[in-house]
N, C-alpha and C positions, 0 to 999 in steps of 0.2 A: 504494500500500500504506500502511495506517495505521502510524503510528510504533510502536504497541504490537506490531505483527506483525513488526517488524524485530528482528534480533539486534544486539547491541552490538559495537563494534569489538573490545573485549576478548574476547568470546566467539569472534569470527572468528579472532583471533590464537591463542587457546587451541586451537581446532580444528586450525589449520595446524601448530602445534608438536607437539601430541599425535600427529598423523598422521606428521609427519616423523621422530619418534623410531623408527618401525618400520624404515625403510631405514637410518637412521643407526646403529642398533644392529647391523645385519647387516654393513655394509661398512666402518665406521670402526673403527680407523684404518688398516685394511689397504689401502684404496684409495690411500693416500698414502705408504705405507711404502717402496715400491720406489724412489721418488725421494728423499724427504725423510729416510728413516731415522729416527733417534731424535728428529729435529726435527719429526716428523709431527704431534705434538700442537699445534704452532703453526698448522697449516693452517686450523683453524676460525676463528682470529682473523683470518688473512689473507683468509678467505672473507667477512668482513663487508662489504668493498667491493663485490664483485659481488652480494651479497644485497641491499644497500641500493640499488644501481644498478637491479636488477630491480624492486624495489618502486617506485622513482621513475618508471621507464618505464611500468610498468603503471598507476600512478596517473594518469598523463597521458592514458590512453586510457579511463578509467572515466567514462562519461557517466551521464545520468539513468536509462538503461535498463541500467546495469551495464557490464561489460567487453565482453560480446557485442554489446550495442547500440552501444557506442563504436567497436568495430572496424568494424561495418557503416556507421556514420555517416561514418567517414573514407574507407573503401575503396568504399563503395557496396554495393548488394545483391549484385552478382555477385562482386566481389573480396572483400568481407567474408565471403560464404558459403564461398569457397574456403579462406580462412584459418581460419574456424571449423571447416570440415570436417577440416582438418589437426589442429587441437586436439582434435576429437572422436575421430579415429582414434588419436592418441597417448594420449589419456585412456583409451580402451578397452584399449589394450595395457598401460598401467600398471595398470589395474584387474585384468586377467587375471593379470598378473605378481604383483600383491599377493596375490591369492587363492592362487596356486600356492606362493609363498614362505612364506606363513603356514601353509598345510597341511603343507608339508615340514618346517618348524621344529617344529610340534607333534608330528609323527610322530617326528622325531629326538630330541626332548627327553625323551620317555618311556622311551627305551631298551628298548622292548618291541615285540612284534609288533602290527601295526595296519595300517590301510588308508589310503593317501593320499587316496583318493576319499571316504572317510568324513569326514575332517577338511575336505576341500574342500567337501563338501555342507553341512557345518555353517556354514562361512564364508559360503557363498553365501546360505543361508537367513537368516542373521542380517543380512547386508547388505541383502537384499531387504526384510526386515521394517522396518528403520529407513529405508531409502532411499525407500520409498513413503509415508513419513509426513511430518511437518512439520519444516521446518528449525529452527524455534524450539526444539522439543523436543530435537532432536539437538544444538543448540548448548549447551543447558543441561547435557546429559549429557557433552558434550565437556569442559567445565570440570572436572567430577568425574573424568573419565578422565585428564586431564592431571595433576591433583593425585595420583591413585593412582600414575601412572607415575613422577612425580618423586620421590615418597616411596620407591617400590620401588628405583629407580635409586640414590637417595641412600643407602639402607641398604646396598646391595651395594657401592657405591664406598667408603663410610665404613668398612665392615668389611674392605675390601681395603687400606686405607692402611698398616697395619703391614707389608704385603708389599712396599711400594714401596722401590726402591733408586735413589738419585739417579744412580749411575753408569750406569743404564740409559737415562736421559733427558738427561744432561749429560756432557761438553760437546758442542757442535755443531761439525762441521767446516765450513769455508767453502763447500764444495760443497753440503752439506745446506742451509745458509742460502740459497744462491742458487736452490735449486729450490723454495723455499716458495711464491713467487707462482704458479708453474706447477702445483704440486701442489695449491694451493688451489682451482683451477678445478673439478676433479672433485668436490671436497668441496662446493663451492657447488652443483654439479649434483645432489648427493644432497639437499641442502636444497631444491633446485628441485622436488622432488616436491610441495611446497606451492604451486606456481604456480597450481594450479587453484582455490585458495582465493580468488584475485582475481576469479573469475567470480561469487562470492557477495557481492562488495562492494556490488552494487546492492541487496542484501537487508539490508545493515547500516547502522546509523546512522553519522554522521560521526565520525571519530576525534577524540581529545581533544588534537590538536595533533601537530606533527612529532616532538616529543621522546618522545611515547608510542609511536609507531611505531619510533623509534630504540631505545627501551628493549627492545622485543620482539625486534627484529632483532639488535642487537649483544649484548644480554643472553643470548639463546639461544646464540649462537655462543661466547660466553665460557664458558658452562656446559659446552658440548660440548668445548671445549679442556681444561677441568679434568678431565672424564671421560676423555679420551684420555691425559692426563698420568698418571692413576692406572693405566690399562690398560697403557701402555708401561712405567711404573715397576714394575709387577708382573710382566710377562712378558718385557720386553725386545723390541727391534725384530725380531730374527730369529724368535723364537717367535710373536710376535703376527702376523707376516706369514704364517706357515704355518697358523695357526688359521683355521677357516672363519668362526666368529663369536666374536671375542675377548671381547665383553661377556658373552655367555652362558657362555663358558668360565670367565670370572672368577667368575661366580655359583657354579660348581661347587666353587670353592676357598674359599668363605667359609662362616662358620657361627659359632655360639656354643656352646662346649663345654657339654654337659649341657642345652642348650635346643633348638637346631635345627641341623641340618647338611644339606649337599647340597640347597640351595634352588633349584637350576637349574630343576626342573620347575615350581615355584611361579612363578618369574620368567617362564618361557616362557608359562605359562598367563595370567598377568596382562598380558603384552605383547601378547596378542591384542587388547587394548583399543586399542593403537596401530594395529594392522593394520585393525581395524574402523573406526577414525576416518579413516584414510587412504582406505579403500575408500568410505566414505560421503561424504567430501569430493569424491572423483572422481565419484561418482554424482550428487550434488547439482549439481556443476559441469556435468555432461553434461545434466542437466535444463535448466539455463539455456541451454546452447549450442543444443541441439535445439529448445528452446522459442523461441529467436530466429528459427528457420526456420519453425516451425509454431506460431504463438501459440495456436491453438485446441486443440492436442493436450494431453491431460491429463498432468500431470507424473508421476503414479504409473505411467502406461503407459510413459512414456519411461524411468523407472527400471527397470521390469520388463524392457524390451527390452535395456537396457544391461547389466543383471546377467546375463541369459540368454546374451547374446553373449559376455561376459567369461568365463562359466563354461565355455562350449564351447572358447574359445581357451585357457583354463588347462589343459584336458585335452589338446588336440591340438597346440598350438603350442609347448609348452615341454617336450620330452622330456628325460629324464635330468637332467643338471646344466645344461641350457640356461638355466633361469630364474636360477640363481645367477650365471652368466657375464654375462647381460644386465643384471642388477642392478648388477654391478660395472663393466662395460665400456661398455655402450651407454646405459643409462638416464641416467647423469649428464650425458652430452653432449647427449642429446636434450632433457633438462630445461633445460640452458643455452640451447639454441636456442629453446625455448618461452618462457623467462622473460626473455631478453635480446635475442637476435637477432631474433626475430619481432616483438616490440613495437617495437624500434628501427627496423626497416624500415617498419612501419606508420606510425610517427610521422613518418618522412621523407616519406611521402605526404600528410601532413596539411597543407592549405594554410596558408601563413604568415599569422598574424594572425587566423585563424578558430578559434574555440573549438568544442567539441562542441555540437550542437543542445540548446537549453534553457538554455545558460549564455553565450550570445553577447550582445554589445551592438551598438548601431548606430554605434559609433565606429570600428569596424575594428580595435580592440585587444582582446587577450585579457583576460578578466575573471578574478576570483579563482576558486579551486576552489569546488566546490559548497558546502563548509561555510563559505566566507568571503564568499559573495556577499551584498551588502547590509551588510557590516561595514566597520569602519574599517581601511583599509590605507594604509600610507605609499606615496606615489608612484602612487596610483590615478589613471589617465588619463581615465576615463569618469565623468561625473557619475552619482550614484546614481539619479537620476530616469530615466536611460536604460537602467538595468539591468532585467532581468526580475525579478519577485518571487522571493524566496528559495525559495519552495516549489517552483518549477519546476525547481530544480537539485538 
């Protein structure tokens, strides 16, 4: 692929975080309140470690053909296909879950009569339209979506600051502090919705260094911690735990006298951008996964099949409040398995001293990552003349 056809690392990270804001707004801080209580707003900070660990594990598997090709290179055609099939099944379930949750939230935010299937059909058609297009166009739109979402959330949270009471978030009890590491795991699982963005790394240009990735990972978690602090400071731990969607409930209580009030419908409507971004992230990832099995299959047909199957599952597989329960209880742990457990097990099968195809040397030692091959590195054990050209990595 030509360099101009690739998306930038910044665009990829913007897509991941814009998509992650959809499940984060639905289940945080409620998912950690039962254990951590008023200290639940600290769990996104503690989640930085598993988030960065997942990024490090996935980066070690990303080869010249992306994450899907890297998994097949390590495990072989059969073993790699089995792992990719598991990723594809879980991705389809997450896509169907996202369709159902978005439709349900739009139906509930209007506080009027409507049809769940009408909103579901709108989500499916929008996802199909974007998912059959080009990744570069979606990446450019994703940056705009993230900016809109951050401005919207920032306004809601800023207008809520006068409602914050410090006694609702301080002090912590010793038991609450001890539960923070355990409570941070499901929070990291919520952020693990973005694991499928790693399958698009083969379509992106090299990152601008480790500090740039650290900025996106840790910076996003810190912003989430600030948001949870305002939510808990406004509602208190008890009320926030009983609310279905604390962030959207917070939007109901903000406004500027004489200018605008009751902005929850506007916020819910704008938040569909996060749902759409997450759905498209999953669709483009499924295009890469299935494309690794069938290289000759057109990507738009893969996207059409994935969206059609997810639409059926959204209707038949999540009756009643099953979708909300799965989003809180099952999805975070499944995402942790997909982002940490599975990559870790695959890396254990990787032969020691052998790099992924296209980035190996004849010295029997691992070379630099793709973006560092051919550059100056301290402690480099293989002469540069034995390395393959940079463009192969």
